[in-house]
C-alpha positions in Angstrom: -79.3 -1.0 24.2 -82.8 -0.2 25.5 -81.4 1.9 28.3 -79.3 3.9 25.9 -82.4 4.5 23.7 -84.4 5.7 26.7 -81.6 7.9 27.8 -81.4 9.4 24.3 -85.1 10.0 24.3 -84.9 12.0 27.5 -82.0 14.0 26.1 -84.0 14.9 23.0 -87.1 15.7 25.0 -85.0 17.9 27.3 -83.5 19.8 24.4 -87.0 20.3 22.9 -88.3 21.6 26.3 -85.3 24.0 26.6 -85.8 25.2 23.1 -89.5 25.8 23.6 -88.8 27.5 26.9 -86.3 29.8 25.2 -88.7 30.5 22.3 -91.4 31.5 24.8 -89.1 33.8 26.7 -87.5 36.2 24.1 -85.1 38.8 25.4 -87.6 41.6 24.6 -90.4 40.1 26.6 -90.1 42.6 29.4 -89.1 45.5 27.1 -91.5 48.5 26.9 -91.9 47.8 23.1 -92.4 44.0 23.4 -95.8 44.2 21.8 -94.6 46.1 18.7 -91.5 43.9 18.4 -93.5 40.7 18.6 -95.9 42.1 16.0 -93.2 43.1 13.5 -91.3 39.8 14.0 -94.5 37.9 13.2 -94.9 39.9 10.1 -91.5 38.7 8.9 -90.2 42.3 8.4 -87.9 42.3 11.4 -85.8 39.5 12.8 -83.4 38.9 15.7 -79.8 37.7 15.7 -78.6 34.1 15.0 -78.4 33.4 18.7 -82.2 34.0 19.0 -81.9 37.4 20.8 -83.4 40.6 19.5 -81.3 43.0 21.7 -84.0 45.7 21.9 -81.8 48.1 23.8 -78.8 47.9 21.5 -78.3 50.7 19.0 -79.5 49.9 15.5 -76.8 50.2 12.9 -77.3 52.1 9.7 -77.3 48.9 7.7 -79.9 47.3 10.0 -82.1 50.4 9.6 -81.7 50.4 5.8 -82.8 46.7 5.8 -85.8 47.6 8.0 -87.0 50.4 5.7 -86.3 48.3 2.6 -88.4 45.3 4.0 -91.2 47.6 5.2 -91.6 49.4 1.9 -91.1 46.2 -0.1 -88.3 47.8 -2.2 -87.1 45.7 -5.2 -85.4 48.1 -7.5 -81.6 48.4 -7.1 -79.0 50.8 -8.5 -75.3 50.4 -8.9 -73.5 52.1 -6.0 -69.8 53.0 -5.5 -69.6 53.4 -1.8 -66.0 52.8 -0.6 -67.1 51.0 2.6 -69.7 48.6 1.1 -68.3 45.3 -0.2 -70.3 43.7 -3.0 -70.8 40.5 -1.0 -71.8 42.2 2.3 -75.2 41.1 3.6 -76.4 44.7 3.5 -75.2 45.6 0.0 -78.5 44.8 -1.6 -80.5 46.8 0.9 -78.3 49.8 0.5 -78.6 49.5 -3.3 -82.4 49.5 -2.9 -82.6 52.4 -0.5 -80.3 54.5 -2.8 -82.5 53.7 -5.8 -85.6 54.8 -3.7 -83.9 58.1 -2.9 -83.8 57.5 0.9 -80.0 57.1 1.1 -77.1 58.9 -0.6 -74.0 58.5 1.5 -71.6 61.3 2.4 -69.3 63.5 0.4 -66.5 60.9 0.7 -68.7 58.2 -0.9 -69.1 56.3 2.4 -72.4 55.1 3.9 -70.9 53.9 7.2 -73.1 50.8 7.3 -71.9 49.5 10.7 -72.2 52.9 12.5 -75.2 53.4 14.8 -77.8 55.6 13.0 -78.7 58.9 14.7 -82.1 60.3 15.4 -81.9 63.1 12.9 -80.7 60.6 10.2 -83.8 58.4 11.0 -86.1 61.4 10.7 -84.9 62.1 7.2 -85.3 58.5 5.9 -88.7 58.0 7.5 -90.0 61.4 6.2 -88.9 60.5 2.6 -90.3 57.0 2.8 -93.7 57.9 4.2 -94.0 61.2 2.3 -94.2 63.4 5.4 -94.4 67.1 4.4 -91.3 69.0 5.7 -92.1 71.7 8.1 -89.4 73.6 10.0 -92.0 75.2 12.3 -92.3 71.9 14.0 -88.9 72.4 15.5 -90.6 74.7 18.1 -91.4 71.5 20.0 -87.8 71.0 21.0 -85.5 73.1 23.2 -82.4 71.8 21.4 -83.7 72.6 17.9 -80.5 74.6 17.1 -78.5 71.4 17.5 -80.4 69.7 14.6 -78.4 69.7 11.4 -79.6 72.0 8.6 -80.2 69.1 6.2 -82.5 67.4 8.8 -84.4 70.3 10.2 -87.3 70.2 7.8 -87.7 66.4 8.2 -87.6 66.5 12.0 -90.0 69.5 12.1 -92.4 67.7 9.7 -92.6 64.6 11.8 -93.0 66.6 15.0 -95.7 68.9 13.4 -97.6 65.8 12.2 -97.3 64.3 15.7 -95.2 61.3 14.9 -92.4 62.4 17.3 -92.5 64.4 20.4 -89.0 64.2 21.9 -87.9 63.4 25.4 -89.5 64.3 28.7 -87.2 67.3 29.0 -88.5 68.6 25.6 -85.3 67.8 23.8 -84.9 65.9 20.6 -81.2 64.9 20.9 -80.6 64.8 17.1 -77.1 63.1 17.2 -78.1 60.5 19.8 -78.2 56.8 18.7 -81.6 55.1 18.4 -82.2 51.6 19.8 -83.6 48.7 17.9 -86.8 48.9 20.1 -87.2 52.6 19.4 -86.8 52.0 15.7 -89.6 49.3 15.6 -91.8 51.6 17.7 -91.4 54.5 15.2 -92.1 52.3 12.3 -95.1 50.9 14.0 -96.5 54.4 14.6 -96.0 55.4 11.0 -96.9 52.2 9.2 -99.6 51.1 11.7 -101.6 48.0 10.7 -99.6 45.7 8.5 -101.2 43.9 5.6 -98.3 41.7 4.5 -99.9 38.5 3.4 -101.6 37.9 0.0 -105.1 37.4 1.3 -108.4 39.1 2.1 -108.6 41.2 5.3 -112.3 41.8 6.2 -114.4 43.7 8.7 -111.6 45.6 10.5 -111.4 48.9 12.2 -107.9 50.5 12.0 -107.5 53.5 14.3 -104.1 54.6 12.9 -102.3 54.2 9.6 -102.0 51.0 7.6 -99.6 49.6 5.0 -99.8 47.1 2.2 -96.5 45.7 0.9 -97.5 42.4 -0.8 -99.2 41.6 -4.1 -102.8 40.2 -3.9 -104.0 42.0 -0.8 -107.7 42.8 -0.6 -109.3 44.9 2.1 -113.0 44.3 2.4 -115.2 46.4 4.7 -112.1 47.9 6.4 -112.3 51.3 8.0 -108.9 53.1 8.3 -108.9 56.4 10.2 -105.3 57.3 9.2 -103.3 57.0 6.0 -103.0 53.8 3.9 -99.6 53.2 2.2 -99.5 50.9 -0.8 -95.8 50.3 -1.4 -93.3 48.9 -3.9 -93.8 45.4 -2.4 -97.0 45.1 -4.5 -94.8 45.4 -7.5 -96.6 45.1 -10.8 -99.4 43.3 -9.1 -102.8 44.2 -7.8 -104.3 45.5 -4.6 -108.1 45.8 -4.0 -110.2 48.0 -1.8 -113.8 46.8 -1.5 -116.4 48.6 0.6 -113.4 50.2 2.4 -113.2 53.7 4.0 -109.9 55.6 4.4 -110.3 58.9 6.3 -106.8 60.0 5.7 -104.9 59.5 2.4 -103.9 56.5 0.3 -100.3 57.0 -0.8 -99.1 54.8 -3.6 -95.3 54.7 -3.6 -94.7 51.6 -5.8 -94.3 51.7 -9.6 -96.7 49.9 -11.9 -99.2 49.1 -9.2 -102.7 48.2 -10.2 -105.4 49.3 -7.7 -108.9 48.0 -7.9 -111.7 50.1 -6.3 -115.1 48.4 -5.8 -118.2 48.6 -3.8 -118.9 51.7 -1.7 -115.3 52.4 -1.1 -114.7 56.1 -0.1 -111.2 57.7 0.1 -110.5 61.3 0.9 -107.6 61.4 -1.6 -105.1 59.1 -3.3 -101.5 60.5 -3.8 -99.9 59.0 -6.9 -96.2 59.1 -5.9 -94.9 56.6 -8.5 -95.0 55.9 -12.2 -97.3 53.5 -14.1 -100.0 53.4 -11.4 -103.4 52.2 -12.6 -106.7 52.6 -10.8 -109.5 50.4 -12.2 -107.5 50.0 -15.4 -106.9 53.7 -15.9 -103.3 54.9 -15.9 -102.9 57.9 -13.5 -100.0 60.4 -14.0 -97.4 60.7 -11.3 -98.2 63.6 -8.9 -101.9 63.4 -9.5 -104.4 63.3 -6.6 -107.5 61.1 -6.9 -110.6 61.0 -4.7 -113.1 58.1 -4.3 -116.7 58.5 -3.2 -119.0 55.5 -3.0 -116.7 53.6 -5.4 -116.6 56.5 -8.0 -113.1 57.4 -8.9 -112.4 61.1 -9.8 -109.0 62.6 -10.8 -108.5 66.0 -9.1 -106.9 68.3 -11.7 -105.1 70.4 -9.2 -103.6 68.3 -6.4 -104.0 69.6 -2.9 -101.3 69.7 -0.2 -101.1 66.4 1.6 -102.0 66.3 5.2 -100.8 63.8 7.9 -103.3 62.5 10.4 -102.0 62.5 13.9 -103.0 62.0 17.5 -101.5 63.0 20.9 -98.3 61.1 21.4 -97.7 58.2 23.7 -94.4 57.1 25.2 -92.1 54.8 23.3 -90.0 53.9 26.3 -88.9 54.9 29.8 -87.5 58.4 29.6 -87.4 58.0 25.9 -88.9 59.7 22.9 -92.6 59.7 22.3 -94.7 59.0 19.2 -98.3 58.8 18.3 -100.3 55.6 17.9 -103.3 56.9 15.9 -104.6 59.7 13.8 -106.5 62.9 14.4 -108.9 64.5 12.0 -106.9 65.6 8.9 -106.9 69.2 8.0 -107.8 70.6 4.6 -106.4 73.6 2.6 -106.7 77.0 4.1 -109.4 79.3 3.1 -108.8 82.3 0.9 -107.6 82.7 -2.6 -107.0 79.0 -3.3 -104.6 76.5 -1.8 -100.9 76.4 -2.7 -99.7 73.3 -4.5 -96.6 72.2 -2.5 -93.8 70.0 -3.7 -94.1 66.4 -2.4 -90.9 65.0 -3.9 -88.2 65.0 -6.5 -86.5 62.4 -8.6 -83.6 62.3 -11.1 -83.4 60.7 -14.5 -80.4 58.7 -13.3 -79.2 57.6 -9.9 -75.7 56.6 -11.0 -73.5 57.6 -13.9 -70.0 56.9 -15.3 -68.1 59.6 -17.1 -64.6 60.1 -18.4 -62.6 63.3 -17.7 -63.9 66.1 -19.9 -67.2 64.4 -20.6 -70.6 66.0 -19.7 -74.0 64.6 -18.8 -77.3 66.4 -18.2 -79.6 65.2 -15.4 -83.3 65.9 -15.5 -85.1 66.6 -12.2 -88.8 65.7 -12.0 -90.9 67.5 -9.5 -93.9 65.9 -7.9 -96.7 66.9 -8.3 -96.3 68.1 -11.8 -98.3 71.3 -11.2 -96.5 72.3 -8.0 -96.3 76.1 -7.7 -92.7 76.4 -6.8 -90.4 74.1 -9.0 -87.2 75.9 -8.2 -84.3 73.6 -7.3 -80.6 73.9 -6.3 -77.9 71.7 -7.7 -74.7 70.8 -5.7 -71.7 68.5 -6.0 -70.0 66.8 -3.0 -66.6 67.3 -4.7 -66.3 69.9 -7.4 -62.7 68.9 -8.1 -64.1 65.6 -9.4 -67.4 66.8 -11.0 -69.2 70.1 -11.3 -72.9 70.7 -11.9 -74.8 73.7 -13.3 -78.5 73.5 -14.0 -78.3 69.8 -14.1 -75.4 69.5 -16.4 -72.5 67.5 -14.9 -68.9 68.0 -16.2 -66.3 65.5 -15.2 -63.1 67.3 -14.0 -60.8 64.5 -12.7 -60.8 60.9 -11.8 -62.7 59.9 -8.7 -66.3 59.9 -7.4 -68.8 62.6 -6.4 -72.4 62.8 -5.4 -74.6 65.2 -7.4 -77.7 66.4 -5.5 -80.7 68.3 -6.5 -82.8 70.0 -3.7 -86.2 71.6 -4.0 -86.7 75.1 -2.7 -90.2 74.1 -1.5 -89.8 71.4 1.2 -86.1 70.7 0.8 -86.7 67.4 -0.9 -83.6 65.9 -2.5 -82.4 63.3 -4.9 -78.9 62.2 -5.8 -76.8 60.7 -8.5 -73.5 59.0 -7.8 -71.0 60.0 -10.5 -67.8 58.0 -11.1 -65.2 59.7 -13.2 -62.3 57.8 -14.9 -59.4 59.0 -17.0 -59.9 59.4 -20.7 -59.2 56.4 -22.8 -55.9 56.8 -24.6 -56.4 57.4 -28.4 -53.2 57.5 -30.3 -51.4 58.1 -27.1 -53.3 61.2 -25.9 -54.6 61.4 -22.3 -55.3 63.7 -19.3 -56.6 66.5 -21.5 -57.8 69.6 -19.6 -59.2 73.0 -20.7 -58.8 76.4 -19.1 -60.7 79.5 -20.2 -59.2 82.9 -19.2 -62.1 85.3 -18.8 -59.9 88.3 -18.9 -57.9 87.5 -22.0 -60.6 85.3 -23.5 -58.0 82.8 -24.4 -58.5 79.0 -24.2 -55.7 76.7 -23.2 -55.7 73.0 -23.9 -53.2 70.8 -22.0 -52.5 67.1 -22.1 -50.0 64.3 -22.6 -48.9 62.0 -25.4 -47.9 58.6 -24.1 -45.4 57.7 -26.8 -42.7 60.3 -26.5 -41.7 63.9 -26.7 -41.7 65.8 -30.0 -45.0 64.2 -31.1 -47.2 66.3 -33.4 -50.7 66.9 -31.9 -53.4 68.3 -34.1 -56.4 70.4 -32.9 -59.7 71.1 -34.5 -62.1 73.4 -32.6 -65.9 73.5 -33.4 -68.0 76.4 -32.2 -71.6 76.1 -30.7 -73.1 76.5 -34.2 -71.2 73.5 -35.6 -68.6 75.6 -37.6 -64.9 75.0 -37.5 -63.4 77.8 -35.5 -59.7 76.9 -35.3 -57.3 74.3 -36.6 -53.8 74.0 -35.4 -50.8 71.8 -34.4 -48.2 71.8 -31.7 -45.4 69.5 -30.5 -45.3 67.7 -27.2 -42.5 68.5 -24.9 -40.7 66.6 -22.0 -42.7 63.6 -20.7 -45.1 64.0 -23.6 -46.8 67.2 -22.3 -48.4 69.6 -24.8 -49.9 73.0 -24.4 -52.0 74.8 -27.0 -53.4 78.3 -26.4 -55.8 80.1 -28.8 -58.5 82.7 -29.0 -61.8 81.6 -30.6 -62.1 83.6 -33.8 -65.9 83.5 -34.0 -66.4 84.9 -30.5 -69.6 82.9 -30.0 -70.8 82.3 -26.5 -71.6 78.7 -25.6 -70.1 75.2 -25.6 -67.2 74.5 -27.9 -65.9 71.0 -28.8 -62.2 70.4 -29.4 -60.9 67.3 -31.3 -57.3 66.3 -30.5 -55.2 63.6 -32.0 -52.0 62.5 -33.6 -51.6 61.2 -37.1 -53.8 64.0 -38.5 -56.8 63.2 -36.2 -57.1 59.6 -37.3 -58.5 58.6 -33.9 -59.2 61.9 -32.0 -60.5 62.4 -28.5 -63.0 65.1 -27.8 -63.2 67.6 -25.0 -65.8 70.4 -24.4 -65.5 73.8 -22.8 -67.7 76.8 -22.3 -66.7 80.1 -23.8 -68.2 83.5 -22.7 -67.6 86.2 -25.2 -67.5 90.0 -24.5 
């Protein structure tokens, strides 16, 4: 018995030694980004695979990247999504819902987000630019000889990162926009943008930070900390508090989390604070979204006219052998140009809703909010990924047919965008009427209403049309034909331009359905 116990002890000790030896020799130990990977694993933001490996040279999937950005920024708010390729119980479903709510991800026109596909370099550029509020700048594309290969939707983001010094491309001066990015490269890019990580609820004191820094936990206090780059205070702080005491930030403080309370004390000095979220309080005072605040020797002053944000940068350093380069620290920020006052540029856009459900014929108006509120150019462009399903004009969505579509608003200044996923279903059947459509003939100025009655043919359908001023314009009846189809054509008598409403039903409109249409008079 004793011999068996001794043997078992040696087996246990052997397993422990093997386990320790394995833990001390991770598969990224000899990788060019081992220092950064180790740092980010220690922070708890990134992790390896269940077998203990990190696989630094493997391409990072879109789902993995969305998890990384979600964990880095401390995202908590989710929104309902309707992506065809995201199962509700998938491990990444929650991360995708968070990044969609934050406006970083919107999927493609087919309502797919391709979670298991490797993410490309130009896709990464867009997500990082949005998350870290990097000003878009197409002139930065001059850094790359293959700039023409960069997709139009990503050009401003890639150029902005390059102009700010966060990316510098490959040794041959190419960017390779559609090339996959590895897990090691992803961590390196995050490390250069986020910089020093303050991810524990404690006081960090007497530190010199030569690049950017990031806070993503409640209860973080920086005391006598000097930051030469930007400081990001993210959604991970939630409705909690962060404190800056006797701290100096040479770049900008960017607050991206809602309802954050920031306490400024001591001789804290900050060039500027960007308020990029709602409900932010500084020393108990609520600050409007889009405002810019400066702090000098602990005194907080709201700047009435926000200035264009700048991004501190430094010369770039390699992220890997024959790989892309990125900076590790900041350079002196630049201020507004001299002359007749600085232009207030757009720094972002958000929508009143990120998801909506409509029935065929229904309409919904989205409101786009531009940040900052006093930006000089607030022009936007609206688009639909599938106009057969839903159309949009000046923010008003009209459901055309059953299915899903992505409605996107894009700013003229900076090409910032936000999206709303719209799901359209068939009209509920009221007294047997369904699939009602309207057609307006511009030439004849006639309106045609078509639909079906579920019960049978030869069913009486009653119509009542209300003009834009609320007056009854037309009342009529028709009989449904084969398969229950009915067609009713009329010319509005009041000839008023605008949105008309038609009530349709059987049994003398006992339970009508309503459809809307726009009429343009001569």
